[in-house]
C-alpha positions as CSV (number, residue, x, y, z in Angstrom):
1,X,22.4,21.9,19.1
2,X,22.6,18.2,20.0
3,X,18.8,17.7,20.3
4,X,18.3,19.4,16.9
5,X,20.8,17.1,15.3
6,X,19.3,14.0,16.8
7,X,15.8,15.0,15.6
8,X,17.1,15.5,12.0
9,X,18.9,12.2,12.1
10,X,15.8,10.4,13.5
11,X,13.7,11.9,10.7
12,X,16.1,10.7,8.0
13,X,16.4,7.2,9.6
14,X,12.7,6.8,10.0
15,X,12.1,7.8,6.3
16,X,14.9,5.5,5.1
17,X,13.5,2.6,7.1
18,X,10.0,2.9,5.6
19,X,11.5,3.5,2.1
20,X,13.7,0.4,2.5
21,X,10.7,-1.7,3.3
22,X,8.8,-0.3,0.3
23,X,11.8,-1.0,-2.0
24,X,12.2,-4.5,-0.7
25,X,8.6,-5.5,-1.1
26,X,8.4,-3.8,-4.5
27,X,11.4,-5.8,-5.7
28,X,10.1,-9.0,-4.2
29,X,6.6,-8.7,-5.7
30,X,8.0,-7.8,-9.2
31,X,10.5,-10.6,-9.1
32,X,7.9,-13.1,-8.1
33,X,5.4,-12.0,-10.8
34,X,7.8,-11.8,-13.7
35,X,10.0,-14.7,-12.5
36,X,7.5,-17.5,-11.6
37,X,6.5,-18.3,-15.2
38,X,10.1,-19.0,-16.0
39,X,10.8,-21.5,-13.1
40,X,10.8,-25.2,-14.0
41,X,10.6,-28.4,-12.0
42,X,11.9,-31.5,-13.7
43,X,11.7,-29.9,-17.1
44,X,8.1,-28.8,-16.6
45,X,6.9,-25.3,-15.5
46,X,6.8,-24.9,-11.8
47,X,3.4,-23.1,-12.0
48,X,1.2,-23.5,-15.1
49,X,-2.6,-23.3,-15.2
50,X,-3.1,-25.0,-18.6
51,X,-6.7,-24.4,-19.4
52,X,-6.6,-25.9,-22.9
53,X,-5.2,-29.2,-21.5
54,X,-7.5,-28.9,-18.4
55,X,-4.5,-29.5,-16.2
56,X,-2.7,-27.6,-13.4
57,X,1.0,-28.0,-12.7
58,X,2.3,-26.8,-9.3
59,X,5.8,-27.8,-8.1
60,X,5.8,-30.9,-10.2
61,X,2.3,-32.0,-9.1
62,X,-0.2,-32.3,-11.9
63,X,-3.9,-32.2,-11.2
64,X,-7.1,-31.9,-13.2
65,X,-9.5,-29.1,-12.4
66,X,-11.8,-31.5,-10.5
67,X,-8.8,-32.3,-8.3
68,X,-8.0,-28.7,-7.5
69,X,-10.1,-28.4,-4.4
70,X,-6.9,-28.1,-2.2
71,X,-6.0,-25.0,-4.2
72,X,-9.4,-23.5,-3.4
73,X,-8.9,-24.1,0.3
74,X,-5.4,-22.6,0.2
75,X,-6.8,-19.6,-1.6
76,X,-9.4,-19.1,1.0
77,X,-6.8,-19.6,3.8
78,X,-4.7,-16.9,2.2
79,X,-7.7,-14.6,2.0
80,X,-8.4,-15.2,5.7
81,X,-4.8,-14.6,6.6
82,X,-4.9,-11.3,4.7
83,X,-8.0,-10.3,6.7
84,X,-6.2,-11.4,9.9
85,X,-3.1,-9.3,9.1
86,X,-5.3,-6.3,8.2
87,X,-7.3,-6.5,11.4
88,X,-4.2,-6.7,13.5
89,X,-1.9,-4.3,11.7
90,X,-4.0,-2.2,9.3
91,X,-3.7,-1.8,5.5
92,X,-0.1,-3.0,5.2
93,X,-1.0,-5.0,2.1
94,X,-2.1,-1.8,0.3
95,X,1.0,0.0,1.6
96,X,3.6,-2.5,0.5
97,X,2.5,-5.5,-1.5
98,X,-0.7,-4.7,-3.6
99,X,0.1,-5.1,-7.3
100,X,-1.6,-1.7,-8.0
101,X,0.7,-0.1,-5.4
102,X,3.8,-1.9,-6.7
103,X,3.2,-0.9,-10.4
104,X,2.3,2.7,-9.5
105,X,5.5,2.9,-7.4
106,X,7.5,1.5,-10.3
107,X,6.0,4.1,-12.7
108,X,6.8,6.9,-10.4
109,X,10.3,5.7,-10.1
110,X,10.5,5.7,-13.9
111,X,9.0,9.2,-13.9
112,X,11.9,10.4,-11.7
113,X,14.5,8.7,-13.8
114,X,13.2,10.4,-17.0
115,X,12.7,13.9,-15.5
116,X,15.5,15.5,-17.5
117,X,16.5,19.1,-17.3
118,X,17.6,21.6,-19.9
119,X,17.7,20.6,-23.5
120,X,16.9,17.0,-22.7
121,X,13.6,17.9,-20.9
122,X,11.5,17.4,-24.0
123,X,12.8,13.8,-24.3
124,X,11.5,12.8,-20.9
125,X,7.7,12.3,-21.5
126,X,8.0,10.3,-24.7
127,X,10.9,8.2,-23.3
128,X,8.9,7.6,-20.1
129,X,5.8,6.5,-22.1
130,X,7.8,4.2,-24.3
131,X,9.5,2.5,-21.4
132,X,6.3,2.1,-19.6
133,X,4.6,0.7,-22.7
134,X,7.4,-1.9,-22.8
135,X,6.9,-2.8,-19.2
136,X,3.1,-3.0,-19.6
137,X,3.5,-5.3,-22.6
138,X,5.9,-7.6,-20.7
139,X,3.3,-7.6,-17.9
140,X,0.7,-8.8,-20.3
141,X,3.1,-11.5,-21.6
142,X,4.0,-12.6,-18.1
143,X,0.3,-12.9,-17.1
144,X,-0.5,-15.0,-20.1
145,X,2.6,-17.0,-19.3
146,X,0.8,-18.4,-16.2
147,X,-1.6,-20.2,-18.6
148,X,0.7,-20.9,-21.6
149,X,4.4,-22.0,-21.3
150,X,6.1,-18.6,-21.5
151,X,9.1,-19.8,-23.5
152,X,6.7,-21.0,-26.3
153,X,4.7,-17.8,-25.8
154,X,7.8,-15.6,-26.4
155,X,8.9,-17.7,-29.4
156,X,5.4,-17.4,-30.9
157,X,5.4,-13.7,-30.3
158,X,8.7,-13.2,-32.1
159,X,7.6,-15.3,-35.0
160,X,4.0,-13.8,-35.1
161,X,2.5,-17.3,-34.7
162,X,0.4,-16.9,-31.6
163,X,-3.3,-17.7,-31.6
164,X,-5.9,-15.0,-31.8
165,X,-6.8,-15.5,-28.1
166,X,-3.2,-15.2,-27.0
167,X,-2.8,-12.0,-29.0
168,X,-6.0,-10.7,-27.5
169,X,-5.1,-11.4,-23.8
170,X,-1.5,-10.1,-24.1
171,X,-2.8,-6.9,-25.7
172,X,-5.7,-6.6,-23.2
173,X,-3.6,-7.0,-20.1
174,X,-0.8,-4.9,-21.5
175,X,-3.1,-2.0,-22.4
176,X,-5.0,-2.3,-19.1
177,X,-1.7,-2.1,-17.2
178,X,-0.5,0.9,-19.1
179,X,-3.7,2.9,-18.9
180,X,-4.5,1.9,-15.3
181,X,-1.2,3.1,-13.8
182,X,-0.9,6.2,-16.1
183,X,-4.4,7.5,-15.6
184,X,-6.0,5.9,-12.6
185,X,-3.3,4.8,-10.1
186,X,-4.6,5.3,-6.5
187,X,-8.1,6.1,-7.8
188,X,-8.5,2.4,-8.3
189,X,-7.7,1.9,-4.6
190,X,-10.2,4.5,-3.5
191,X,-13.2,3.7,-5.7
192,X,-12.8,0.3,-7.5
193,X,-10.9,-2.0,-5.2
194,X,-13.3,-4.4,-3.2
195,X,-10.6,-4.8,-0.5
196,X,-10.9,-1.1,0.2
197,X,-14.6,-1.3,0.4
198,X,-14.7,-4.0,3.0
199,X,-12.2,-2.4,5.4
200,X,-14.9,-1.5,8.0
201,X,-16.0,-5.2,8.1
202,X,-12.5,-6.6,8.8
203,X,-11.1,-4.0,11.1
204,X,-12.1,-2.9,14.6
205,X,-11.5,0.0,17.0
206,X,-8.0,-1.4,17.8
207,X,-6.7,-1.7,14.3
208,X,-3.8,0.6,13.7
209,X,-4.1,3.4,11.1
210,X,-2.2,6.5,10.0
211,X,-3.6,9.4,12.0
212,X,-2.8,12.9,13.1
213,X,-2.1,13.7,16.8
214,X,-4.5,16.6,17.0
215,X,-4.0,17.3,20.8
216,X,-0.4,17.9,20.0
217,X,-0.7,19.6,16.6
218,X,-3.7,22.0,17.1
219,X,-4.2,24.8,16.7
220,X,-2.1,24.7,13.5
221,X,-0.4,27.7,12.0
222,X,2.9,29.1,10.8
223,X,5.5,30.5,13.2
224,X,9.2,31.2,13.5
225,X,11.9,28.6,14.1
226,X,12.6,29.9,17.7
227,X,9.5,28.2,19.2
228,X,9.8,25.0,21.2
229,X,7.4,22.1,20.7
230,X,4.3,21.9,22.9
231,X,5.9,18.8,24.5
232,X,8.6,21.2,25.8
233,X,6.3,24.1,26.6
234,X,4.0,24.7,29.6
235,X,1.0,24.6,27.3
236,X,1.3,20.9,26.8
237,X,-1.3,18.7,25.0
238,X,-4.9,19.9,24.4
239,X,-7.8,17.8,25.6
240,X,-9.4,15.7,22.9
241,X,-12.6,17.8,22.7
242,X,-10.8,21.1,22.2
243,X,-8.4,19.5,19.6
244,X,-11.4,18.0,17.7
245,X,-13.0,21.4,17.7
246,X,-10.0,23.1,16.1
247,X,-9.7,20.2,13.5
248,X,-13.4,20.8,12.6
249,X,-12.9,24.5,12.3
250,X,-9.8,24.0,10.0
251,X,-11.6,21.5,7.9
252,X,-14.9,23.4,7.6
253,X,-14.2,27.1,7.6
254,X,-17.4,27.9,5.7
255,X,-19.5,26.3,8.5
256,X,-17.4,27.1,11.6
257,X,-16.1,30.5,10.6
258,X,-12.6,31.7,10.5
259,X,-10.0,30.4,13.1
260,X,-9.0,32.9,15.8
261,X,-5.5,34.3,15.6
262,X,-3.2,32.6,18.0
263,X,0.1,33.7,19.3
264,X,3.0,31.4,18.6
265,X,3.1,30.4,22.3
266,X,-0.4,29.0,22.0
267,X,0.0,27.2,18.7
268,X,0.4,23.4,18.4
269,X,3.2,21.7,16.6
270,X,1.6,21.6,13.2
271,X,3.1,24.5,11.2
272,X,0.3,24.1,8.5
273,X,3.0,23.8,5.8
274,X,0.8,21.5,3.7
275,X,3.6,19.0,3.1
276,X,1.4,16.1,4.2
277,X,-1.4,17.0,1.7
278,X,1.1,17.5,-1.1
279,X,2.7,14.2,-0.4
280,X,-0.6,12.3,-0.4
281,X,-1.1,10.7,-3.9
282,X,-4.9,11.4,-3.7
283,X,-4.7,14.7,-2.0
284,X,-6.1,13.7,1.4
285,X,-5.6,15.9,4.4
286,X,-5.0,13.4,7.2
287,X,-5.2,16.1,9.7
288,X,-9.0,16.4,9.1
289,X,-9.7,12.9,10.3
290,X,-9.5,9.3,9.1
291,X,-10.7,8.5,5.6
292,X,-11.6,5.2,4.1
293,X,-9.8,6.4,0.9
294,X,-6.5,6.4,2.7
295,X,-4.4,3.4,1.7
296,X,-1.8,4.0,4.4
297,X,1.1,4.6,2.0
298,X,3.0,6.5,4.7
299,X,4.0,9.4,2.4
300,X,2.3,11.9,4.7
301,X,4.3,10.5,7.7
302,X,7.6,11.0,5.8
303,X,6.7,14.5,4.8
304,X,5.6,15.5,8.3
305,X,8.7,14.0,9.9
306,X,10.8,16.1,7.6
307,X,8.8,19.2,8.5
308,X,9.1,18.5,12.2
309,X,12.8,18.0,11.9
310,X,13.1,21.3,10.1
311,X,11.3,23.0,12.9
312,X,13.4,21.1,15.5
313,X,10.3,19.4,16.9
314,X,9.9,15.7,17.9
315,X,8.7,13.4,15.1
316,X,5.5,11.3,14.7
317,X,3.0,14.1,14.7
318,X,1.5,12.0,12.0
319,X,2.0,8.3,12.9
320,X,0.5,4.8,12.6
321,X,-1.3,3.9,15.8
322,X,-4.6,2.7,17.2
323,X,-7.5,5.2,16.9
324,X,-7.9,5.0,20.7
325,X,-5.5,5.7,23.5
326,X,-3.7,3.0,25.5
327,X,-5.7,4.0,28.5
328,X,-9.0,3.3,26.9
329,X,-10.9,0.4,28.4
330,X,-11.6,-0.9,24.9
331,X,-8.0,-2.0,24.5
332,X,-8.5,-4.9,26.9
333,X,-10.4,-8.1,26.2
334,X,-10.6,-10.5,23.3
335,X,-10.8,-9.3,19.7
336,X,-13.5,-11.3,18.0
337,X,-12.5,-10.5,14.3
338,X,-8.9,-11.5,14.5
339,X,-9.8,-14.7,16.3
340,X,-12.5,-15.5,13.7
341,X,-10.1,-14.9,10.8
342,X,-7.4,-17.0,12.5
343,X,-9.9,-19.9,13.0
344,X,-11.1,-19.7,9.4
345,X,-7.5,-19.7,8.1
346,X,-6.6,-22.7,10.3
347,X,-9.7,-24.6,9.2
348,X,-9.0,-23.9,5.5
349,X,-5.4,-25.1,5.9
350,X,-6.6,-28.3,7.5
351,X,-9.2,-28.9,4.8
352,X,-6.5,-28.2,2.1
353,X,-4.2,-30.8,3.7
354,X,-7.0,-33.3,4.0
355,X,-8.2,-32.9,0.4
356,X,-4.6,-32.9,-0.9
357,X,-4.0,-36.2,0.8
358,X,-7.2,-37.6,-0.8
359,X,-6.0,-36.4,-4.3
360,X,-2.6,-38.0,-3.8
361,X,-4.1,-41.2,-2.5
362,X,-6.5,-41.4,-5.5
363,X,-3.6,-40.8,-7.9
């Protein structure tokens, strides 16, 4: 019984570790977004993009729009660093730090907190929508607070003395936040986000991604709990071609025909429980191959690890790894894209420092 217990403990530990990182990044991103407008430096906002006064304030430094070239270079450097991190480690930005992901995760947490039972069940949906509307409204206020001192903005809101444009932008961003998360959520990531569209341009064959270990998992199918993993059976792993054939058959039964009936001893480790598909926020079946729509949230990994632990199998049937094996010749040699992004980021940082020194010298 000891191996079974260790697998279950490993599954729980792995899921808790990923969930802790999600919770930490969600808290950090929300605290940064909602908190930055309230920070002050020598009685002035720490960050204020005052368009009416044609003046930017950052950490006590004031500059006119024509002096903001260092900010442009820093923004380009940040973009290059994001591309560098994506090329090296995959879509970690989408997984942990993207505002769309963070707000969607917050809404789902709110959904769980308002999922009452019994007589209180009817109060859940209206309470959830009311709370989310309040969060969306505060999101709109916080966003406008980057362009107007937020203390004055809140005071004007309470006294109904805001300008027409301030009312418009608060309402616009509040309504957009509410509707976007309630109705679109990950659909934005799949179909509207430009970052998602350019993934093939900034990644290469060695960029890690969430994937299914088909040689271990195929052929998939239900079985009893008294069967050992293929890693502990004489069958072992399938060759890549045979595994890919089983994946194609499972994904396209109308074309390939029905799958043969396999005895439990010939089945792979995938029990075909469907937990990975149910856990995916957009309903992808990661077992059928990589998809550009996958944002790498890791929900399928957590669900599969739980299923493997329940069957007393080793974890990581679905895992984050390179699309190619470590023995592939393509794993050696220089990686052009990461080097290019690192060089662009370094160049932009140098140009930001140079132009900032010129701005300070002119002042």
